[in-house]
N, C-alpha and C positions, 0 to 999 in steps of 0.2 A: 370647882371654883370658877372656871370659864363660863359655865352656864349660869351660875349665880350672878356674876358681873354683868352678863348680857341681859339677864332679867331685870337687874337693878337699873340698868341704862334705860330700859323700856318705861320705867316709872318716871324717870327724870326728863326724858326728851319731850319737847312740845309736839305731841303726836299729830294733832290735826293741822298745825301750821306746817310741819314738815311734809305731811301728806298733800296739802294744797300746793306747796312749792313744787314737789315732784310731779304732781298732777298737771300743773301748768307747763312744766318742761316736757312731759309726755305728750302734750297736745301741740307742741311747737311744730310748725310746718316748714321751717327753714330747711332746705334740702341738705345742706352740709351737716347740720346738727342732727337732724332726725336719722339720716343715713348712717352717721357715725354711731349713734346710740343703738340703732337696730343691729348693725353688724357686730358691734361689741357684745351685745346681749346674745346673739346667735352663737358667737365664738365661745363666750364664757360659760354658757349653760348647755351647749350642744343641742340646740333646737333643731328638730328634724324638719327642714324646709321642703323635703321631697314630697311630703303629704299635704303641704299648704297649696291652696289654689293659686296664690301669688307667691313667687319664688324669691324675688330680690328686693332689697331695701327701697329701690326707686319706685316700686309699684305701690308703696304704702304712703298715705297722706301724712301720717305722723307716727310716733312710736306706739300710741294707743291703738291706732288702726292696725299695726302689726301685731300687737299683743292680743287683740281680739280677732285675729285672722281666722278666716273660714278655711275649711279643709276641702280637698278635692272630693268630688263625688266618689263614693265607694271606699273612702279612707277608713271609715268605721262601719262595721256591720252591726245592725240592730237585731238582736235576737227576736225572731218572729214567733216563738212559742207563746201561746196565749197565757200560759201560767208563769211566765218569766217576768220578774222585775229586773230592769237593766240598770247598769251604772249610769248616773246622770252626768258624769264627768270623767275626764282623764285624771289620774292622780294616784294616790295610795290610801289605803285604809288607815285612818288614825286609830279609831276604835269602832267596834260594832257589837251588838248583842241585845239583851233584854233591858227594858226600862223597869227597874226594880224600885218599888215604893215611890214611883214618880220621879226617880233620879236617873240621870244619864252619866255613865262613867266617862271621865275625861282622861285621866292618867292615874298612876299609882298615888293614892291618897287624895285625889281630886275628883269631884263630881259636882253636878248642878241639877236643879229641878227643871222639869219641862215648863213649869210656869215661869221660871226665871228666863229660860231660853226664849219664850214667846212674849216677853215683855209684860208679864203680869196677866196675860190672857188665860186665866185658870179654867175657863169653860172649855176652850179648845184643848188645853193641856190634859184635862180629865179624859178626853177621848183616847189618850195614849198611856193611861196610867199603868197598863199591863202590856204595852206594845213593844215594838222593836225600834232600834235606832242604828244608823250608820253614819259615821263622820268621815268625810273624804277630803283629804288635803291635796290641793293643787299646787305643785311646785312651779317655780318660774318658767321652766322649759315646757310645761304642759299646754295643751289646747285649753283655752279659757272661756269657752262657751259652755253653758249648762243646759242639759236637755231633760226631757220628761222620762222618768223611769217606767211609766205606764200611762195609759190614757187617763186624762183627768179634766174635770170642769172646775175652773177657778171659783172659789167661794168668797175668799177675802185675802187681803194683804195688809201687813203692818210694817212700818218702818220704825225700828227701835234705835234711838241714838245711844251712843256709848263710846268706849275707849277704842283705840286702834293699836292694840298690842300686836306684835308679830304672832304668827300662829304655828311656829315650828315646834319640834318635840321639847326643846328647852323651856319654852313658855308654857306649853301644855302641862309640864310637870311641876312648874313653879308659880304660875299665876292662877290663883283660885278663881273658879267659875269663868275661865277664859272666854269660852264661846257664848256665855250668857252675859258678858259684860262688854264685848266689842260691839260696835255698830253693826246692824244686820237688817235684812228684810225677811219676813216670815210669810210664806204663801200657803194657804190652806186649799186643798183640792178635794173634790169628791171623785172617787175612782171606783172601778168595778169591785174592788175588795174592801171598800170603806174609805174613811178619811185618810189623807196623806198630807204631811207638811214638808215643804222644802224651805230650809233656812239658808240663806246666802250670807256668810259672815265676812265682814270687812276686816282689814288688817293694816299694819303700818304701811304707809305710802300707797294704799289702795285709793285711787283717785275717784272711783265711782262704781256703783253697782247698777245695772240696768235690767229691765224686763222687756220682753217683746211687746207687751200690751201697754206699758206706761212710759217706756224710755227711761231716762235718768231718774233714779229714786233718791240717791244721796246727792250732794253732800249733807253734812251733819246739820240736824235741827235739834232743838232742845227738848222737845216733847214727842211722845209716841204719836205717830199718825196712822190712821186706820182707814181702809177702803173696803166697802162691801160690793160684791159683784152679783148679787142675787137679783138680776134684772132680766127682762125678756131677751136682751142682746147678750147672751152668755159667751164667755170665753172658754173654748174647749181646745185642748191640745192633745195630739196623738203621741203614743209612745215613740221616743226618739226625736220628736220635734224640739227645736230650741225654745227655752223659756226665759233665759237670761244670760248675762255675761259679766265677768269681772274685768275691770281695768286695773291691773296690778294687784291681783290677789286671787284666791284666798282659800276658803273652806266651805263645803256644803254639809249641812246636818240634815239627814233624812229621817223623818218620823213615820212609822208604818204600823198597821194593826198587828194584833197578836197572832193572827193566822198566817204569818210569814216565817219562812225558814231560810236563813242565809246559807249560801253554798259553803260546804266544809272547807274548801281551799282558802277561804278568806280569814285573815287574822290581822292584828296590827302590823303595819308596814307593807302588807301585800299590795303590789302595784295592780292597777286595773285601768281599763280603757272604756271610754263612753260607749254604751250600747251592748257591752257584754253582760252575760247573766250575773246578777248580783244575788238574787234570791228567788224563791218560788212561793206560790201560795196555792191553797187548796180551792 
């Protein structure tokens, strides 16, 4: 009953207006306000500041500066094995496995198509019709920068407008096509093992999603926007390099070729850290 009421609330609340309001507050630079917000957040969620490059609220410009904090050098070890695909983020596995008949499993009784996830880009979706997927949820306490799972050259990016439902277990189980209806950006990369897509999904009170090559991608627009990067000045990122970040959110959906095998230890709710082995390829 509690989950049902929470989900119903998600449909009623003005998602984008609330997110903009919280986003403005998260950018406030008033010392008293931002320090109070940051310390309250650290205490409430048990954020591990020992691994943060900056340790105290005074060192951050605003709450969002804290939320997208960088880590100390060496805080995450990137697997150097050439055959390893590494986790792009800190968080926990929501789901992972095979893409079956072009569909991605969301939760019991819920799924969506790769075409829906990619905002109607069925040509790219077809590349993964028999591929693999991993959905990684970033909780509030987690490090919120997203990194490359393996070396990649950026081919294209799309911004897909949509809703801003929360992305916890309750909404995953009760909101149809959750990750294919929330606002998101979809980045297609060419990699040593074939095409790879990284989808950064927004959520309730997510103020923005950024990439290292374009800066701020959101806030919300009404139509799908698409950028091609097939130019002489290519954008190439190495495994472990930062590719984007969330300000107050959310979830990464990773699409991979079929010649990938996930590590046996991973299943729904398994915690993981950026840089550790997620899968291998032949």
